[in-house]
CHARMM internal coordinates of N, CA and C (Angstrom, degrees):
IC EDIT
DIST 1 N 1 CA 1.4537
DIST 1 CA 1 C 1.5282
ANGL 1 N 1 CA 1 C 111.20
DIST 1 C 2 N 1.3285
ANGL 1 CA 1 C 2 N 116.13
DIHE 1 N 1 CA 1 C 2 N -35.52
DIST 2 N 2 CA 1.4628
ANGL 1 C 2 N 2 CA 120.20
DIHE 1 CA 1 C 2 N 2 CA -179.30
DIST 2 CA 2 C 1.5252
ANGL 2 N 2 CA 2 C 110.77
DIHE 1 C 2 N 2 CA 2 C -66.66
DIST 2 C 3 N 1.3041
ANGL 2 CA 2 C 3 N 117.80
DIHE 2 N 2 CA 2 C 3 N -28.19
DIST 3 N 3 CA 1.4721
ANGL 2 C 3 N 3 CA 120.46
DIHE 2 CA 2 C 3 N 3 CA 178.16
DIST 3 CA 3 C 1.5336
ANGL 3 N 3 CA 3 C 111.61
DIHE 2 C 3 N 3 CA 3 C -82.51
DIST 3 C 4 N 1.3033
ANGL 3 CA 3 C 4 N 116.48
DIHE 3 N 3 CA 3 C 4 N -21.39
DIST 4 N 4 CA 1.4525
ANGL 3 C 4 N 4 CA 120.48
DIHE 3 CA 3 C 4 N 4 CA -177.18
DIST 4 CA 4 C 1.5265
ANGL 4 N 4 CA 4 C 112.30
DIHE 3 C 4 N 4 CA 4 C -76.41
DIST 4 C 5 N 1.3116
ANGL 4 CA 4 C 5 N 117.47
DIHE 4 N 4 CA 4 C 5 N -34.76
DIST 5 N 5 CA 1.4714
ANGL 4 C 5 N 5 CA 121.04
DIHE 4 CA 4 C 5 N 5 CA -177.08
DIST 5 CA 5 C 1.5370
ANGL 5 N 5 CA 5 C 111.75
DIHE 4 C 5 N 5 CA 5 C -62.56
DIST 5 C 6 N 1.3399
ANGL 5 CA 5 C 6 N 120.31
DIHE 5 N 5 CA 5 C 6 N -48.25
DIST 6 N 6 CA 1.4703
ANGL 5 C 6 N 6 CA 118.39
DIHE 5 CA 5 C 6 N 6 CA 177.45
DIST 6 CA 6 C 1.5360
ANGL 6 N 6 CA 6 C 113.12
DIHE 5 C 6 N 6 CA 6 C -62.38
DIST 6 C 7 N 1.3108
ANGL 6 CA 6 C 7 N 117.27
DIHE 6 N 6 CA 6 C 7 N -34.31
DIST 7 N 7 CA 1.4653
ANGL 6 C 7 N 7 CA 119.99
DIHE 6 CA 6 C 7 N 7 CA 178.18
DIST 7 CA 7 C 1.5294
ANGL 7 N 7 CA 7 C 110.64
DIHE 6 C 7 N 7 CA 7 C -65.99
DIST 7 C 8 N 1.3163
ANGL 7 CA 7 C 8 N 116.83
DIHE 7 N 7 CA 7 C 8 N -39.51
DIST 8 N 8 CA 1.4635
ANGL 7 C 8 N 8 CA 120.42
DIHE 7 CA 7 C 8 N 8 CA 177.85
DIST 8 CA 8 C 1.5206
ANGL 8 N 8 CA 8 C 110.23
DIHE 7 C 8 N 8 CA 8 C -65.77
DIST 8 C 9 N 1.3372
ANGL 8 CA 8 C 9 N 116.97
DIHE 8 N 8 CA 8 C 9 N -42.66
DIST 9 N 9 CA 1.4615
ANGL 8 C 9 N 9 CA 120.56
DIHE 8 CA 8 C 9 N 9 CA 178.92
DIST 9 CA 9 C 1.5245
ANGL 9 N 9 CA 9 C 111.77
DIHE 8 C 9 N 9 CA 9 C -63.84
DIST 9 C 10 N 1.3230
ANGL 9 CA 9 C 10 N 117.24
DIHE 9 N 9 CA 9 C 10 N -40.84
DIST 10 N 10 CA 1.4716
ANGL 9 C 10 N 10 CA 120.69
DIHE 9 CA 9 C 10 N 10 CA 177.90
DIST 10 CA 10 C 1.5218
ANGL 10 N 10 CA 10 C 109.82
DIHE 9 C 10 N 10 CA 10 C -65.62
DIST 10 C 11 N 1.3292
ANGL 10 CA 10 C 11 N 117.36
DIHE 10 N 10 CA 10 C 11 N -42.52
DIST 11 N 11 CA 1.4672
ANGL 10 C 11 N 11 CA 120.23
DIHE 10 CA 10 C 11 N 11 CA 179.38
DIST 11 CA 11 C 1.5253
ANGL 11 N 11 CA 11 C 110.93
DIHE 10 C 11 N 11 CA 11 C -63.26
DIST 11 C 12 N 1.3302
ANGL 11 CA 11 C 12 N 117.38
DIHE 11 N 11 CA 11 C 12 N -40.40
DIST 12 N 12 CA 1.4633
ANGL 11 C 12 N 12 CA 120.25
DIHE 11 CA 11 C 12 N 12 CA 177.27
DIST 12 CA 12 C 1.5231
ANGL 12 N 12 CA 12 C 111.52
DIHE 11 C 12 N 12 CA 12 C -65.02
DIST 12 C 13 N 1.3238
ANGL 12 CA 12 C 13 N 117.07
DIHE 12 N 12 CA 12 C 13 N -40.84
DIST 13 N 13 CA 1.4612
ANGL 12 C 13 N 13 CA 120.60
DIHE 12 CA 12 C 13 N 13 CA 179.00
DIST 13 CA 13 C 1.5242
ANGL 13 N 13 CA 13 C 110.72
DIHE 12 C 13 N 13 CA 13 C -62.84
DIST 13 C 14 N 1.3206
ANGL 13 CA 13 C 14 N 117.64
DIHE 13 N 13 CA 13 C 14 N -43.04
DIST 14 N 14 CA 1.4635
ANGL 13 C 14 N 14 CA 121.16
DIHE 13 CA 13 C 14 N 14 CA 178.66
DIST 14 CA 14 C 1.5213
ANGL 14 N 14 CA 14 C 110.32
DIHE 13 C 14 N 14 CA 14 C -65.26
DIST 14 C 15 N 1.3259
ANGL 14 CA 14 C 15 N 117.33
DIHE 14 N 14 CA 14 C 15 N -41.54
DIST 15 N 15 CA 1.4632
ANGL 14 C 15 N 15 CA 121.03
DIHE 14 CA 14 C 15 N 15 CA -179.58
DIST 15 CA 15 C 1.5227
ANGL 15 N 15 CA 15 C 110.75
DIHE 14 C 15 N 15 CA 15 C -62.70
DIST 15 C 16 N 1.3497
ANGL 15 CA 15 C 16 N 116.91
DIHE 15 N 15 CA 15 C 16 N -46.23
DIST 16 N 16 CA 1.4653
ANGL 15 C 16 N 16 CA 119.73
DIHE 15 CA 15 C 16 N 16 CA 179.16
DIST 16 CA 16 C 1.5216
ANGL 16 N 16 CA 16 C 111.54
DIHE 15 C 16 N 16 CA 16 C -65.57
DIST 16 C 17 N 1.3363
ANGL 16 CA 16 C 17 N 117.19
DIHE 16 N 16 CA 16 C 17 N -36.32
DIST 17 N 17 CA 1.4578
ANGL 16 C 17 N 17 CA 120.89
DIHE 16 CA 16 C 17 N 17 CA 178.70
DIST 17 CA 17 C 1.5362
ANGL 17 N 17 CA 17 C 110.79
DIHE 16 C 17 N 17 CA 17 C -65.17
DIST 17 C 18 N 1.3195
ANGL 17 CA 17 C 18 N 116.85
DIHE 17 N 17 CA 17 C 18 N -45.43
DIST 18 N 18 CA 1.4695
ANGL 17 C 18 N 18 CA 120.22
DIHE 17 CA 17 C 18 N 18 CA 178.51
DIST 18 CA 18 C 1.5210
ANGL 18 N 18 CA 18 C 111.14
DIHE 17 C 18 N 18 CA 18 C -64.74
DIST 18 C 19 N 1.3281
ANGL 18 CA 18 C 19 N 116.93
DIHE 18 N 18 CA 18 C 19 N -38.57
DIST 19 N 19 CA 1.4603
ANGL 18 C 19 N 19 CA 121.01
DIHE 18 CA 18 C 19 N 19 CA 178.38
DIST 19 CA 19 C 1.5297
ANGL 19 N 19 CA 19 C 110.92
DIHE 18 C 19 N 19 CA 19 C -64.58
DIST 19 C 20 N 1.3083
ANGL 19 CA 19 C 20 N 117.30
DIHE 19 N 19 CA 19 C 20 N -42.47
DIST 20 N 20 CA 1.4581
ANGL 19 C 20 N 20 CA 121.42
DIHE 19 CA 19 C 20 N 20 CA 178.46
DIST 20 CA 20 C 1.5246
ANGL 20 N 20 CA 20 C 110.82
DIHE 19 C 20 N 20 CA 20 C -65.85
DIST 20 C 21 N 1.3244
ANGL 20 CA 20 C 21 N 117.37
DIHE 20 N 20 CA 20 C 21 N -38.58
DIST 21 N 21 CA 1.4678
ANGL 20 C 21 N 21 CA 120.85
DIHE 20 CA 20 C 21 N 21 CA 177.57
DIST 21 CA 21 C 1.5130
ANGL 21 N 21 CA 21 C 111.22
DIHE 20 C 21 N 21 CA 21 C -62.64
DIST 21 C 22 N 1.3341
ANGL 21 CA 21 C 22 N 116.35
DIHE 21 N 21 CA 21 C 22 N -42.91
DIST 22 N 22 CA 1.4618
ANGL 21 C 22 N 22 CA 120.51
DIHE 21 CA 21 C 22 N 22 CA -179.53
DIST 22 CA 22 C 1.5219
ANGL 22 N 22 CA 22 C 110.80
DIHE 21 C 22 N 22 CA 22 C -65.09
DIST 22 C 23 N 1.3392
ANGL 22 CA 22 C 23 N 116.23
DIHE 22 N 22 CA 22 C 23 N -44.16
DIST 23 N 23 CA 1.4585
ANGL 22 C 23 N 23 CA 119.30
DIHE 22 CA 22 C 23 N 23 CA -179.93
DIST 23 CA 23 C 1.5215
ANGL 23 N 23 CA 23 C 111.40
DIHE 22 C 23 N 23 CA 23 C -66.18
DIST 23 C 24 N 1.3387
ANGL 23 CA 23 C 24 N 117.48
DIHE 23 N 23 CA 23 C 24 N -37.24
DIST 24 N 24 CA 1.4612
ANGL 23 C 24 N 24 CA 120.97
DIHE 23 CA 23 C 24 N 24 CA 178.69
DIST 24 CA 24 C 1.5189
ANGL 24 N 24 CA 24 C 110.26
DIHE 23 C 24 N 24 CA 24 C -66.74
DIST 24 C 25 N 1.3236
ANGL 24 CA 24 C 25 N 117.50
DIHE 24 N 24 CA 24 C 25 N -41.56
DIST 25 N 25 CA 1.4649
ANGL 24 C 25 N 25 CA 120.62
DIHE 24 CA 24 C 25 N 25 CA 179.15
DIST 25 CA 25 C 1.5237
ANGL 25 N 25 CA 25 C 110.21
DIHE 24 C 25 N 25 CA 25 C -63.59
DIST 25 C 26 N 1.3211
ANGL 25 CA 25 C 26 N 117.66
DIHE 25 N 25 CA 25 C 26 N -40.56
DIST 26 N 26 CA 1.4599
ANGL 25 C 26 N 26 CA 120.68
DIHE 25 CA 25 C 26 N 26 CA 178.36
DIST 26 CA 26 C 1.5194
ANGL 26 N 26 CA 26 C 110.71
DIHE 25 C 26 N 26 CA 26 C -65.50
DIST 26 C 27 N 1.3348
ANGL 26 CA 26 C 27 N 116.33
DIHE 26 N 26 CA 26 C 27 N -41.18
DIST 27 N 27 CA 1.4598
ANGL 26 C 27 N 27 CA 121.43
DIHE 26 CA 26 C 27 N 27 CA -179.88
DIST 27 CA 27 C 1.5288
ANGL 27 N 27 CA 27 C 110.70
DIHE 26 C 27 N 27 CA 27 C -63.38
DIST 27 C 28 N 1.3182
ANGL 27 CA 27 C 28 N 116.84
DIHE 27 N 27 CA 27 C 28 N -44.37
DIST 28 N 28 CA 1.4620
ANGL 27 C 28 N 28 CA 119.84
DIHE 27 CA 27 C 28 N 28 CA -179.98
DIST 28 CA 28 C 1.5229
ANGL 28 N 28 CA 28 C 111.61
DIHE 27 C 28 N 28 CA 28 C -69.44
DIST 28 C 29 N 1.3252
ANGL 28 CA 28 C 29 N 117.71
DIHE 28 N 28 CA 28 C 29 N -37.15
DIST 29 N 29 CA 1.4583
ANGL 28 C 29 N 29 CA 119.79
DIHE 28 CA 28 C 29 N 29 CA 180.00
DIST 29 CA 29 C 1.5265
ANGL 29 N 29 CA 29 C 111.20
DIHE 28 C 29 N 29 CA 29 C -69.78
DIST 29 C 30 N 1.3221
ANGL 29 CA 29 C 30 N 117.24
DIHE 29 N 29 CA 29 C 30 N -24.75
DIST 30 N 30 CA 1.4601
ANGL 29 C 30 N 30 CA 119.10
DIHE 29 CA 29 C 30 N 30 CA 179.33
DIST 30 CA 30 C 1.5202
ANGL 30 N 30 CA 30 C 111.26
DIHE 29 C 30 N 30 CA 30 C -68.66
DIST 30 C 31 N 1.3140
ANGL 30 CA 30 C 31 N 117.45
DIHE 30 N 30 CA 30 C 31 N -24.22
DIST 31 N 31 CA 1.4531
ANGL 30 C 31 N 31 CA 120.14
DIHE 30 CA 30 C 31 N 31 CA 176.38
DIST 31 CA 31 C 1.5269
ANGL 31 N 31 CA 31 C 112.05
DIHE 30 C 31 N 31 CA 31 C -84.49
DIST 31 C 32 N 1.3402
ANGL 31 CA 31 C 32 N 116.85
DIHE 31 N 31 CA 31 C 32 N -26.91
DIST 32 N 32 CA 1.4582
ANGL 31 C 32 N 32 CA 120.18
DIHE 31 CA 31 C 32 N 32 CA 178.80
DIST 32 CA 32 C 1.5184
ANGL 32 N 32 CA 32 C 111.28
DIHE 31 C 32 N 32 CA 32 C -76.45
DIST 32 C 33 N 1.3255
ANGL 32 CA 32 C 33 N 116.38
DIHE 32 N 32 CA 32 C 33 N -43.96
DIST 33 N 33 CA 1.4588
ANGL 32 C 33 N 33 CA 121.22
DIHE 32 CA 32 C 33 N 33 CA 179.51
DIST 33 CA 33 C 1.5151
ANGL 33 N 33 CA 33 C 108.58
DIHE 32 C 33 N 33 CA 33 C -127.46
DIST 33 C 34 N 1.3247
ANGL 33 CA 33 C 34 N 118.93
DIHE 33 N 33 CA 33 C 34 N 115.46
DIST 34 N 34 CA 1.4663
ANGL 33 C 34 N 34 CA 120.52
DIHE 33 CA 33 C 34 N 34 CA -178.16
DIST 34 CA 34 C 1.5249
ANGL 34 N 34 CA 34 C 113.57
DIHE 33 C 34 N 34 CA 34 C -63.06
DIST 34 C 35 N 1.3297
ANGL 34 CA 34 C 35 N 118.99
DIHE 34 N 34 CA 34 C 35 N -20.33
DIST 35 N 35 CA 1.4650
ANGL 34 C 35 N 35 CA 121.46
DIHE 34 CA 34 C 35 N 35 CA -179.00
DIST 35 CA 35 C 1.5186
ANGL 35 N 35 CA 35 C 111.35
DIHE 34 C 35 N 35 CA 35 C -73.70
DIST 35 C 36 N 1.3360
ANGL 35 CA 35 C 36 N 118.30
DIHE 35 N 35 CA 35 C 36 N -10.82
DIST 36 N 36 CA 1.4625
ANGL 35 C 36 N 36 CA 120.69
DIHE 35 CA 35 C 36 N 36 CA -175.77
DIST 36 CA 36 C 1.5214
ANGL 36 N 36 CA 36 C 112.46
DIHE 35 C 36 N 36 CA 36 C -81.21
DIST 36 C 37 N 1.2986
ANGL 36 CA 36 C 37 N 118.32
DIHE 36 N 36 CA 36 C 37 N 10.02
DIST 37 N 37 CA 1.4459
ANGL 36 C 37 N 37 CA 120.27
DIHE 36 CA 36 C 37 N 37 CA 177.23
DIST 37 CA 37 C 1.5089
ANGL 37 N 37 CA 37 C 113.16
DIHE 36 C 37 N 37 CA 37 C 103.37
DIST 37 C 38 N 1.3068
ANGL 37 CA 37 C 38 N 117.07
DIHE 37 N 37 CA 37 C 38 N 19.51
DIST 38 N 38 CA 1.4521
ANGL 37 C 38 N 38 CA 120.39
DIHE 37 CA 37 C 38 N 38 CA 179.04
DIST 38 CA 38 C 1.5134
ANGL 38 N 38 CA 38 C 110.79
DIHE 37 C 38 N 38 CA 38 C -74.49
DIST 38 C 39 N 1.3067
ANGL 38 CA 38 C 39 N 115.73
DIHE 38 N 38 CA 38 C 39 N -177.56
DIST 39 N 39 CA 1.4600
ANGL 38 C 39 N 39 CA 120.36
DIHE 38 CA 38 C 39 N 39 CA -179.75
DIST 39 CA 39 C 1.5117
ANGL 39 N 39 CA 39 C 109.67
DIHE 38 C 39 N 39 CA 39 C -75.88
DIST 39 C 40 N 1.3208
ANGL 39 CA 39 C 40 N 116.71
DIHE 39 N 39 CA 39 C 40 N 120.06
DIST 40 N 40 CA 1.4555
ANGL 39 C 40 N 40 CA 121.46
DIHE 39 CA 39 C 40 N 40 CA -177.17
DIST 40 CA 40 C 1.5200
ANGL 40 N 40 CA 40 C 112.42
DIHE 39 C 40 N 40 CA 40 C -98.67
DIST 40 C 41 N 1.3345
ANGL 40 CA 40 C 41 N 117.68
DIHE 40 N 40 CA 40 C 41 N -0.90
DIST 41 N 41 CA 1.4462
ANGL 40 C 41 N 41 CA 119.05
DIHE 40 CA 40 C 41 N 41 CA -177.31
DIST 41 CA 41 C 1.5297
ANGL 41 N 41 CA 41 C 112.08
DIHE 40 C 41 N 41 CA 41 C -76.05
DIST 41 C 42 N 1.3169
ANGL 41 CA 41 C 42 N 118.75
DIHE 41 N 41 CA 41 C 42 N -11.90
DIST 42 N 42 CA 1.4602
ANGL 41 C 42 N 42 CA 121.50
DIHE 41 CA 41 C 42 N 42 CA -179.35
DIST 42 CA 42 C 1.5251
ANGL 42 N 42 CA 42 C 112.68
DIHE 41 C 42 N 42 CA 42 C -98.35
DIST 42 C 43 N 1.3200
ANGL 42 CA 42 C 43 N 118.65
DIHE 42 N 42 CA 42 C 43 N -2.07
DIST 43 N 43 CA 1.4581
ANGL 42 C 43 N 43 CA 120.04
DIHE 42 CA 42 C 43 N 43 CA -177.46
DIST 43 CA 43 C 1.5187
ANGL 43 N 43 CA 43 C 111.21
DIHE 42 C 43 N 43 CA 43 C -68.52
DIST 43 C 44 N 1.3162
ANGL 43 CA 43 C 44 N 115.56
DIHE 43 N 43 CA 43 C 44 N 137.17
DIST 44 N 44 CA 1.4325
ANGL 43 C 44 N 44 CA 120.80
DIHE 43 CA 43 C 44 N 44 CA 175.19
DIST 44 CA 44 C 1.5173
ANGL 44 N 44 CA 44 C 115.04
DIHE 43 C 44 N 44 CA 44 C 81.35
DIST 44 C 45 N 1.2835
ANGL 44 CA 44 C 45 N 116.52
DIHE 44 N 44 CA 44 C 45 N 0.55
DIST 45 N 45 CA 1.4598
ANGL 44 C 45 N 45 CA 119.58
DIHE 44 CA 44 C 45 N 45 CA -179.83
DIST 45 CA 45 C 1.5250
ANGL 45 N 45 CA 45 C 109.40
DIHE 44 C 45 N 45 CA 45 C -101.18
DIST 45 C 46 N 1.2908
ANGL 45 CA 45 C 46 N 114.58
DIHE 45 N 45 CA 45 C 46 N 152.59
DIST 46 N 46 CA 1.4460
ANGL 45 C 46 N 46 CA 120.18
DIHE 45 CA 45 C 46 N 46 CA 176.09
DIST 46 CA 46 C 1.5197
ANGL 46 N 46 CA 46 C 110.49
DIHE 45 C 46 N 46 CA 46 C -80.85
DIST 46 C 47 N 1.3176
ANGL 46 CA 46 C 47 N 116.47
DIHE 46 N 46 CA 46 C 47 N -170.02
DIST 47 N 47 CA 1.4625
ANGL 46 C 47 N 47 CA 117.99
DIHE 46 CA 46 C 47 N 47 CA 178.01
DIST 47 CA 47 C 1.5236
ANGL 47 N 47 CA 47 C 111.30
DIHE 46 C 47 N 47 CA 47 C -64.99
DIST 47 C 48 N 1.2872
ANGL 47 CA 47 C 48 N 115.12
DIHE 47 N 47 CA 47 C 48 N 147.46
DIST 48 N 48 CA 1.4601
ANGL 47 C 48 N 48 CA 120.54
DIHE 47 CA 47 C 48 N 48 CA -178.28
DIST 48 CA 48 C 1.5210
ANGL 48 N 48 CA 48 C 109.61
DIHE 47 C 48 N 48 CA 48 C -75.49
DIST 48 C 49 N 1.3137
ANGL 48 CA 48 C 49 N 115.44
DIHE 48 N 48 CA 48 C 49 N 149.28
DIST 49 N 49 CA 1.4702
ANGL 48 C 49 N 49 CA 120.42
DIHE 48 CA 48 C 49 N 49 CA 177.04
DIST 49 CA 49 C 1.5248
ANGL 49 N 49 CA 49 C 108.55
DIHE 48 C 49 N 49 CA 49 C -73.84
DIST 49 C 50 N 1.3173
ANGL 49 CA 49 C 50 N 117.07
DIHE 49 N 49 CA 49 C 50 N 142.54
DIST 50 N 50 CA 1.4765
ANGL 49 C 50 N 50 CA 118.62
DIHE 49 CA 49 C 50 N 50 CA 179.20
DIST 50 CA 50 C 1.5186
ANGL 50 N 50 CA 50 C 111.03
DIHE 49 C 50 N 50 CA 50 C -66.21
DIST 50 C 51 N 1.2986
ANGL 50 CA 50 C 51 N 115.24
DIHE 50 N 50 CA 50 C 51 N 145.07
DIST 51 N 51 CA 1.4595
ANGL 50 C 51 N 51 CA 119.91
DIHE 50 CA 50 C 51 N 51 CA 179.54
DIST 51 CA 51 C 1.5300
ANGL 51 N 51 CA 51 C 109.27
DIHE 50 C 51 N 51 CA 51 C -74.77
DIST 51 C 52 N 1.3036
ANGL 51 CA 51 C 52 N 115.63
DIHE 51 N 51 CA 51 C 52 N 132.52
DIST 52 N 52 CA 1.4846
ANGL 51 C 52 N 52 CA 118.92
DIHE 51 CA 51 C 52 N 52 CA -177.59
DIST 52 CA 52 C 1.5025
ANGL 52 N 52 CA 52 C 111.04
DIHE 51 C 52 N 52 CA 52 C -93.79
END
COOR INIT
IC SEED 1 N 1 CA 1 C
IC BUILD
């Protein structure tokens, strides 16, 4: 049992790392290509007015 706990922790760390990598890649690709699921509410608009 003592050997199983570090293996579980390492597996969880790898899983979270891979999940974060996938989400980061999706986030970055959404800015490169708007069709990848990025925010479409800003399309066609000019620069936003500064907040006063």
